[in-house]
C-alpha positions as CSV (number, residue, x, y, z in Angstrom):
1,M,0.0,0.0,0.0
2,L,1.5,3.4,-1.0
3,Y,1.6,6.3,1.3
4,S,3.3,9.7,1.7
5,R,5.4,10.8,4.5
6,R,7.3,14.0,5.2
7,I,10.9,13.2,5.9
8,G,12.5,16.6,6.0
9,P,12.7,20.1,4.5
10,H,13.3,20.5,0.8
11,L,16.2,22.6,-0.4
12,F,14.1,25.4,-1.9
13,G,11.1,25.2,0.5
14,G,8.2,22.7,0.7
15,T,8.7,19.1,1.6
16,L,10.4,16.0,0.1
17,T,7.8,13.3,-0.4
18,V,8.7,9.6,-0.8
19,E,6.0,7.3,-2.3
20,S,6.9,3.6,-1.9
21,G,6.1,0.4,-0.1
22,L,9.2,1.0,2.0
23,S,9.4,3.4,4.9
24,A,11.7,6.4,4.9
25,R,14.0,4.7,7.4
26,A,14.3,1.7,5.1
27,W,15.2,3.9,2.2
28,V,18.0,5.5,4.2
29,A,19.3,2.1,5.3
30,L,19.2,0.9,1.7
31,A,21.1,4.0,0.5
32,G,23.7,3.5,3.2
33,A,24.2,-0.2,2.3
34,L,24.5,0.5,-1.4
35,A,27.1,3.3,-0.7
36,L,29.1,1.0,1.5
37,A,29.0,-1.7,-1.1
38,A,30.3,0.8,-3.7
39,C,33.1,1.9,-1.4
40,A,34.3,-1.7,-1.0
41,S,35.5,-1.8,-4.6
42,G,39.0,-0.6,-5.6
43,A,41.6,-0.7,-8.3
44,R,43.7,-3.8,-8.8
45,K,47.4,-3.4,-8.1
46,P,49.3,-3.7,-11.4
47,D,51.5,-6.8,-12.0
48,L,54.9,-5.3,-12.8
49,R,56.9,-8.6,-12.8
50,L,59.7,-8.6,-15.4
51,P,61.9,-11.5,-16.7
52,P,64.4,-12.5,-14.0
53,A,67.3,-11.9,-16.3
54,Y,68.0,-9.0,-18.6
55,E,69.1,-10.9,-21.7
56,A,70.5,-7.9,-23.6
57,P,74.3,-7.7,-23.9
58,A,75.9,-5.6,-21.2
59,G,76.6,-2.1,-22.4
60,T,80.0,-0.3,-22.0
61,M,79.0,3.3,-22.3
62,T,77.5,5.0,-19.2
63,L,75.2,7.9,-20.1
64,A,74.2,10.6,-17.6
65,P,70.5,11.4,-17.7
66,G,71.2,14.8,-19.3
67,M,73.2,13.1,-22.0
68,L,70.5,10.6,-22.7
69,E,68.1,13.5,-23.2
70,R,70.3,14.6,-26.2
71,W,71.5,11.2,-27.2
72,W,72.1,12.2,-30.8
73,T,75.2,14.1,-29.7
74,V,77.1,10.8,-29.2
75,F,77.4,10.6,-33.0
76,A,79.4,13.9,-33.0
77,D,77.8,15.1,-36.1
78,P,77.2,18.9,-36.2
79,E,74.7,18.5,-39.1
80,L,72.6,16.1,-37.2
81,D,72.8,18.3,-34.0
82,A,71.5,21.3,-36.0
83,L,68.7,19.3,-37.6
84,E,67.5,18.1,-34.2
85,D,67.6,21.6,-32.7
86,E,65.6,23.0,-35.6
87,A,63.1,20.1,-35.4
88,L,62.4,20.8,-31.7
89,R,61.9,24.5,-32.5
90,L,60.3,24.6,-36.0
91,S,58.8,21.2,-36.7
92,P,55.0,21.2,-37.2
93,D,54.9,18.2,-34.9
94,A,56.7,20.0,-32.1
95,K,54.4,23.1,-32.5
96,T,51.4,20.8,-32.4
97,Q,52.5,19.2,-29.2
98,A,53.2,22.6,-27.6
99,A,49.7,23.7,-28.4
100,R,48.3,20.4,-27.0
101,L,50.2,21.0,-23.8
102,G,48.8,24.5,-23.6
103,E,45.3,23.2,-24.1
104,A,45.8,20.6,-21.4
105,G,47.1,23.2,-18.9
106,A,44.0,25.4,-19.6
107,N,41.7,22.4,-19.2
108,R,43.4,21.5,-15.9
109,L,42.9,25.0,-14.4
110,S,39.3,25.1,-15.7
111,A,38.5,21.8,-14.0
112,I,40.1,23.0,-10.7
113,F,38.2,26.3,-10.8
114,Q,35.0,24.4,-11.2
115,T,35.5,22.9,-7.7
116,G,35.5,26.3,-6.1
117,P,32.6,28.7,-5.3
118,A,30.4,29.6,-8.3
119,G,28.2,32.6,-8.6
120,D,26.9,35.2,-11.0
121,L,26.6,38.9,-10.7
122,T,23.4,39.9,-12.4
123,G,21.9,43.3,-13.0
124,A,19.1,44.9,-14.9
125,A,17.8,48.4,-15.5
126,S,14.6,49.6,-17.2
127,R,12.9,53.0,-17.9
128,K,9.3,53.4,-18.9
129,H,7.4,56.6,-19.6
130,T,3.6,56.6,-19.3
131,T,1.3,59.3,-20.7
132,Q,-2.5,59.4,-20.0
133,I,-4.4,59.9,-23.2
134,G,-7.9,59.6,-22.0
135,G,-10.2,59.5,-19.0
136,T,-10.4,61.8,-16.0
137,V,-7.2,62.8,-14.2
138,N,-7.2,61.8,-10.5
139,P,-4.5,63.5,-8.5
140,L,-4.6,60.7,-5.9
141,F,-3.7,58.0,-8.5
142,P,-1.3,59.5,-11.0
143,V,-0.4,57.4,-14.0
144,G,1.7,59.7,-16.1
145,G,5.5,60.1,-16.0
146,P,8.7,58.0,-16.0
147,S,9.1,54.7,-14.1
148,I,12.7,53.4,-13.4
149,D,13.7,50.0,-12.1
150,E,17.3,49.1,-11.3
151,N,18.6,46.0,-9.4
152,L,22.0,44.3,-8.9
153,D,22.2,40.8,-7.4
154,F,25.2,38.6,-6.5
155,K,24.3,34.9,-5.7
156,V,27.0,32.3,-4.7
157,S,26.9,28.6,-4.6
158,W,29.7,27.0,-2.6
159,E,29.8,23.2,-2.1
160,I,31.4,22.1,1.2
161,D,33.9,19.4,0.6
162,F,33.4,17.5,3.8
163,L,33.7,14.1,2.1
164,G,36.6,14.9,-0.2
165,G,34.8,14.7,-3.6
166,L,36.1,18.1,-4.7
167,R,39.6,17.3,-3.7
168,T,39.4,14.1,-5.7
169,A,38.1,16.0,-8.7
170,R,41.2,18.3,-8.5
171,Q,43.5,15.3,-8.3
172,V,41.8,13.9,-11.4
173,A,42.5,17.2,-13.3
174,N,46.2,17.1,-12.2
175,A,46.6,13.5,-13.2
176,D,45.0,14.1,-16.7
177,F,47.4,17.0,-17.2
178,A,50.4,14.9,-16.2
179,A,49.3,12.1,-18.6
180,T,49.0,14.6,-21.4
181,R,52.4,16.1,-20.5
182,F,54.1,12.7,-20.9
183,N,52.2,12.0,-24.1
184,T,53.7,15.1,-25.6
185,E,57.1,14.1,-24.3
186,S,56.7,10.7,-26.1
187,A,55.9,12.7,-29.3
188,R,59.1,14.7,-28.8
189,A,61.1,11.5,-28.3
190,S,59.6,10.1,-31.5
191,L,60.3,13.3,-33.4
192,V,64.0,13.4,-32.6
193,A,64.3,9.7,-33.3
194,N,62.6,10.1,-36.7
195,V,64.9,13.0,-37.6
196,A,68.0,11.0,-36.8
197,D,66.6,7.9,-38.6
198,S,65.8,9.9,-41.7
199,Y,69.2,11.6,-41.6
200,F,71.1,8.3,-41.6
201,Q,68.7,7.0,-44.3
202,V,69.7,10.0,-46.5
203,R,73.3,9.2,-46.0
204,G,72.8,5.6,-46.7
205,L,71.0,6.4,-50.0
206,A,73.9,8.7,-50.9
207,I,76.3,5.8,-50.5
208,Q,74.1,3.5,-52.6
209,L,73.9,6.2,-55.3
210,D,77.6,6.5,-55.3
211,D,78.0,2.8,-55.6
212,A,75.4,2.7,-58.5
213,R,77.3,5.5,-60.3
214,E,80.6,3.6,-59.8
215,S,78.9,0.5,-61.3
216,V,77.8,2.6,-64.3
217,R,81.4,3.7,-64.7
218,I,82.8,0.2,-64.5
219,E,80.2,-1.2,-66.9
220,E,81.0,1.6,-69.4
221,E,84.6,0.7,-69.1
222,L,83.9,-3.0,-69.7
223,L,81.6,-2.1,-72.6
224,R,84.4,-0.1,-74.2
225,I,86.9,-3.0,-73.7
226,T,84.5,-5.7,-75.0
227,T,83.6,-3.5,-78.0
228,I,87.2,-3.0,-78.9
229,K,87.9,-6.7,-78.6
230,A,84.9,-7.6,-80.7
231,D,85.9,-5.0,-83.4
232,R,89.4,-6.5,-83.5
233,G,88.1,-10.1,-83.6
234,L,89.5,-10.9,-80.2
235,G,86.1,-11.7,-78.6
236,P,82.5,-12.4,-79.5
237,R,80.0,-9.5,-80.1
238,A,77.7,-11.2,-77.6
239,D,80.0,-10.1,-74.8
240,A,79.5,-6.5,-75.7
241,D,75.8,-6.9,-75.8
242,R,75.8,-8.6,-72.5
243,V,77.7,-5.8,-70.9
244,A,75.4,-3.3,-72.5
245,G,72.5,-4.9,-70.8
246,D,74.2,-4.8,-67.4
247,L,75.0,-1.1,-68.1
248,A,71.4,-0.3,-68.8
249,Q,70.4,-2.0,-65.5
250,A,73.1,0.0,-63.6
251,K,71.8,3.3,-65.1
252,S,68.2,2.4,-64.2
253,T,69.3,1.6,-60.6
254,A,71.1,5.0,-60.4
255,E,68.0,6.8,-61.6
256,S,65.8,5.1,-59.0
257,L,68.2,5.9,-56.2
258,T,68.4,9.5,-57.3
259,A,64.6,9.8,-56.9
260,E,64.7,8.0,-53.5
261,L,67.4,10.3,-52.2
262,H,65.4,13.3,-53.3
263,A,62.3,12.1,-51.5
264,A,64.3,11.2,-48.3
265,R,65.9,14.7,-48.2
266,R,62.5,16.3,-48.6
267,L,61.1,14.2,-45.8
268,L,64.0,15.2,-43.6
269,L,63.4,18.9,-44.3
270,I,59.7,18.5,-43.4
271,L,60.6,16.8,-40.1
272,A,63.0,19.6,-39.3
273,G,60.4,22.3,-40.0
274,R,62.2,23.5,-43.2
275,G,59.8,22.0,-45.7
276,V,59.9,25.1,-48.0
277,E,63.6,24.9,-48.6
278,P,65.2,23.2,-51.6
279,V,66.5,19.6,-51.0
280,E,70.0,20.8,-51.8
281,N,70.1,22.4,-48.4
282,V,70.4,19.0,-46.8
283,A,73.9,17.6,-46.9
284,A,73.9,14.1,-48.3
285,E,77.4,12.9,-47.4
286,A,78.1,9.4,-48.8
287,S,79.2,7.9,-45.5
288,V,77.8,6.8,-42.2
289,P,79.6,6.6,-38.8
290,D,80.2,3.5,-36.9
291,P,77.4,2.9,-34.3
292,P,78.4,4.1,-30.8
293,P,79.1,1.6,-28.1
294,L,76.2,-0.1,-26.4
295,P,74.8,2.0,-23.6
296,A,74.7,0.5,-20.1
297,A,71.0,0.1,-19.2
298,V,69.2,-1.0,-16.1
299,P,65.7,-2.5,-16.8
300,G,64.2,-0.8,-13.7
301,D,65.2,2.6,-15.0
302,L,62.7,2.2,-17.8
303,L,59.8,2.7,-15.4
304,V,61.0,6.3,-14.8
305,R,62.8,7.0,-18.0
306,R,60.2,6.0,-20.6
307,P,57.6,8.8,-21.1
308,D,55.0,6.3,-22.4
309,V,55.3,4.3,-19.2
310,R,55.0,7.5,-17.2
311,E,51.9,8.4,-19.2
312,A,50.3,5.0,-18.6
313,D,51.1,5.4,-14.9
314,W,49.3,8.7,-14.7
315,R,46.4,7.5,-16.8
316,L,46.0,4.7,-14.3
317,R,46.0,7.2,-11.4
318,A,43.4,9.3,-13.1
319,A,41.2,6.2,-13.7
320,A,41.5,5.1,-10.1
321,L,40.6,8.6,-8.9
322,R,37.6,8.6,-11.2
323,T,36.5,5.4,-9.6
324,K,36.8,7.0,-6.2
325,L,34.9,10.0,-7.5
326,A,32.1,7.8,-8.9
327,R,31.6,6.2,-5.5
328,E,31.6,9.6,-3.8
329,Q,28.6,10.6,-5.9
330,L,26.5,8.3,-3.7
331,F,26.9,10.6,-0.7
332,P,25.0,13.8,0.1
333,N,26.2,17.2,-1.1
334,L,26.1,20.2,1.2
335,V,26.0,23.6,-0.5
336,L,26.2,27.1,1.0
337,Q,24.1,29.6,-0.9
338,P,24.7,33.2,0.3
339,A,23.4,36.2,-1.7
340,T,23.3,40.0,-1.6
341,G,21.8,42.6,-3.8
342,L,20.7,46.2,-4.3
343,S,17.6,47.6,-6.0
344,R,16.2,51.1,-6.8
345,S,12.8,52.1,-8.2
346,V,11.3,55.4,-9.3
347,A,7.5,55.6,-10.1
348,P,4.8,58.2,-10.3
349,G,3.2,59.0,-6.9
350,V,1.4,61.5,-4.8
351,E,3.1,64.1,-2.6
352,V,1.0,65.3,0.5
353,V,1.5,68.9,1.6
354,P,-0.3,69.5,5.0
355,T,-1.8,72.9,5.7
356,A,-3.4,74.4,8.8
357,S,-6.9,73.2,8.0
358,S,-6.4,70.4,5.4
359,A,-3.8,68.7,3.2
360,S,-3.0,69.2,-0.5
361,F,-2.1,66.4,-2.9
362,F,0.3,66.9,-5.8
363,P,1.6,64.4,-8.4
364,S,5.3,63.6,-7.9
365,Q,8.0,60.9,-8.4
366,V,8.4,58.4,-5.6
367,S,11.9,56.9,-5.2
368,Q,12.8,53.8,-3.2
369,A,16.2,52.1,-2.7
370,T,16.7,48.8,-0.9
371,A,19.5,46.4,-0.1
372,F,19.3,42.7,1.0
373,W,21.4,39.8,2.0
374,S,20.6,36.2,2.6
375,Y,22.1,32.8,3.2
376,G,20.9,29.3,2.9
377,V,22.2,25.7,3.1
378,G,21.3,23.1,0.6
379,L,21.5,19.3,1.1
380,T,20.9,16.8,-1.7
381,T,20.9,13.1,-1.4
382,P,20.6,10.9,-4.6
383,V,18.0,8.6,-3.2
384,L,16.4,7.4,-6.4
385,D,19.6,7.7,-8.4
386,I,21.6,5.2,-6.4
387,P,21.1,2.2,-8.7
388,R,22.2,4.3,-11.7
389,L,25.2,5.7,-9.8
390,L,26.2,2.2,-8.8
391,E,26.2,1.1,-12.4
392,D,28.2,4.1,-13.4
393,A,30.7,3.2,-10.7
394,K,30.9,-0.4,-12.0
395,A,31.5,1.0,-15.5
396,Q,34.3,3.2,-14.2
397,S,35.8,0.3,-12.3
398,A,35.9,-1.6,-15.6
399,R,37.7,1.4,-17.2
400,T,40.2,1.4,-14.4
401,E,40.9,-2.2,-14.9
402,Q,41.6,-1.4,-18.6
403,A,44.0,1.3,-17.4
404,V,45.7,-1.3,-15.1
405,I,46.2,-3.6,-18.1
406,A,47.4,-0.8,-20.3
407,Y,50.0,0.1,-17.6
408,E,51.2,-3.5,-17.4
409,K,51.5,-3.7,-21.1
410,A,53.4,-0.4,-21.3
411,V,55.9,-1.8,-18.8
412,Q,56.3,-5.0,-20.7
413,D,56.6,-3.2,-24.1
414,A,59.2,-0.9,-22.7
415,Y,61.3,-3.8,-21.4
416,G,60.9,-5.8,-24.6
417,D,61.7,-2.7,-26.8
418,A,64.9,-2.0,-24.9
419,E,66.1,-5.6,-24.8
420,N,65.3,-6.3,-28.5
421,A,66.9,-3.0,-29.6
422,L,70.1,-3.7,-27.7
423,V,70.3,-7.3,-28.9
424,R,69.8,-6.3,-32.5
425,L,72.3,-3.5,-32.2
426,A,75.0,-5.8,-30.8
427,A,74.3,-8.2,-33.7
428,D,74.6,-5.4,-36.2
429,E,77.9,-4.4,-34.9
430,R,79.2,-8.0,-35.3
431,R,77.8,-8.2,-38.8
432,V,79.6,-5.0,-39.8
433,V,82.9,-6.4,-38.7
434,I,82.3,-9.6,-40.7
435,L,81.2,-7.8,-43.8
436,V,84.1,-5.3,-43.8
437,D,86.5,-8.2,-44.1
438,G,84.4,-9.9,-46.7
439,E,84.0,-6.8,-48.8
440,A,87.8,-6.2,-48.8
441,R,88.4,-9.8,-50.0
442,A,85.7,-9.7,-52.7
443,R,87.0,-6.3,-54.0
444,R,90.5,-7.8,-54.4
445,A,89.1,-10.8,-56.2
446,S,87.0,-8.6,-58.6
447,E,89.9,-6.4,-59.4
448,A,92.1,-9.4,-60.2
449,A,89.5,-11.0,-62.4
450,R,89.0,-7.7,-64.3
451,I,92.7,-7.3,-64.9
452,G,92.9,-11.0,-66.1
453,Y,90.0,-10.4,-68.5
454,V,91.7,-7.3,-70.0
455,A,95.0,-9.2,-70.3
456,G,93.1,-12.1,-72.0
457,V,93.7,-14.6,-69.3
458,N,90.1,-14.9,-68.2
459,D,86.8,-14.7,-70.0
460,L,84.1,-12.2,-69.4
461,T,81.9,-14.5,-67.4
462,A,84.6,-15.0,-64.7
463,A,85.2,-11.2,-64.5
464,L,81.5,-10.4,-64.2
465,Q,80.9,-13.1,-61.6
466,A,83.7,-11.8,-59.5
467,E,82.5,-8.2,-59.9
468,G,78.9,-9.3,-59.0
469,S,80.0,-11.0,-55.9
470,W,81.9,-7.9,-54.8
471,R,78.9,-5.7,-55.5
472,N,76.6,-7.9,-53.5
473,V,78.9,-7.9,-50.5
474,R,79.5,-4.2,-50.8
475,A,75.7,-3.5,-51.0
476,A,75.2,-5.7,-47.9
477,L,78.0,-3.9,-46.0
478,T,76.4,-0.5,-46.9
479,A,73.0,-1.6,-45.9
480,E,74.4,-3.1,-42.6
481,R,76.3,0.1,-41.7
482,V,73.1,2.2,-42.2
483,Q,71.0,-0.4,-40.4
484,A,73.5,-0.3,-37.4
485,V,73.3,3.4,-36.9
486,R,69.5,3.4,-37.4
487,R,69.3,0.6,-34.8
488,A,71.3,2.7,-32.4
489,V,68.7,5.4,-32.9
490,Q,66.0,2.9,-32.0
491,A,68.0,1.7,-29.0
492,Y,68.3,5.2,-27.5
493,K,64.6,5.8,-28.0
494,A,63.8,2.5,-26.4
495,L,65.8,3.4,-23.4
496,G,63.7,6.5,-22.9
497,G,66.0,9.2,-24.4
498,G,65.1,12.3,-26.3
499,W,63.0,14.3,-23.8
500,N,63.4,16.6,-20.9
501,Y,63.7,14.0,-18.2
502,A,65.7,16.3,-15.9
503,G,62.8,18.7,-15.7
504,E,60.3,16.0,-14.7
505,R,60.7,13.8,-11.7
506,P,58.6,10.6,-11.3
507,A,55.7,10.5,-8.9
508,P,56.5,9.3,-5.4
509,R,54.9,5.9,-6.0
510,T,53.2,3.9,-8.7
511,P,49.5,3.1,-8.3
């Protein structure tokens, strides 16, 4: 049987009425039980276990944190240093990240300000002039003349944070800003790594282009020799035709590499924020340095060095705080509501002038000014919204669990990236040593075969086979040198280099 019962004053006057088969006391008990049930949930502690052994080779170069921030300086290449500095100042990517960080800072302050007192200063003024156009004039009830109304009100709403919900909201805003900050730092680290990678790719293409042009020169020389021998009857004409085909292929390769080098130089200019300049402004030296020694790395440092791990950490903090905030929505809110205001009105009226025997009445303007102040206390309890708020809290708990998983994955990815990059870099260094020796031997064999062919000791097939073997080994050596320095770039990025780590200290604890 339904009934109504008054259980307390409403915020804005009147009464709060509950219609249900439950008593008001049962409703309050149910609300308390649901709130306590919601508070019992919490975020899971992340599983940050790593492999027991760091299987990457031990590094020999110790880098200070400040040096790792500008790791590209280990290559001692002024051109690369200048490109990196220009990219950090002029690149569209760098400017975009700076704008994103400015937006995040403004959003953070806006969210914090929303937890403070709120209020509006409102004012209004009106003037009305009335003229009587008919009827009999009654001096006791004047209707003609101006009427003026002016008022100014200032009303404030200030929620009392006696349960900590507003403090939690401010912590959420700070955590979101920190996560965005580390996201922009990840973008900075990726930018400097892309610049260095593109720079060494340009130099590698320049080496390949020089090799292709050298192949063209050698094939032209062989074509000249085979043509002379064929003209003098010392060799078949087919040899000259075969060399002519190889020469056409070498020229085609050189044209392709020329186009690739142009595209790579243009990409490098765009990364550096100099996209409007001609590609000739990028030096394309046909050489690459040896990769630097392996840096000494400690796996645990990745948790504080890698900006993507730091970002995942703060996103987890923000999600956990939002879960707490969702639970706090189940509790009552207490709001102070002070107000003050001024008003002034001017309207047609009657002025009374007393005399010795009577009184006289005259039309006049009556002015009145008033001021007021008031205060009130509001209390709201989400009685009927508790089921919905509980489901919202469950959904937020699920999002927090996703943030926990993302944090665990970020840690595992960081460890795997660093280990794999160092393992591959060490292998590249060993391969360069092997290929250097192989290229020297193949070059000597090719030169001996070519001299033997010119002298008539060997046939053309033997000379071309020896030259082809040398070209293959030389191409592999060039590719491996370029790959080694590009792998070094990946290793420094994987170790968390390339951003202003010195200006950002890790949070005192992980979630």
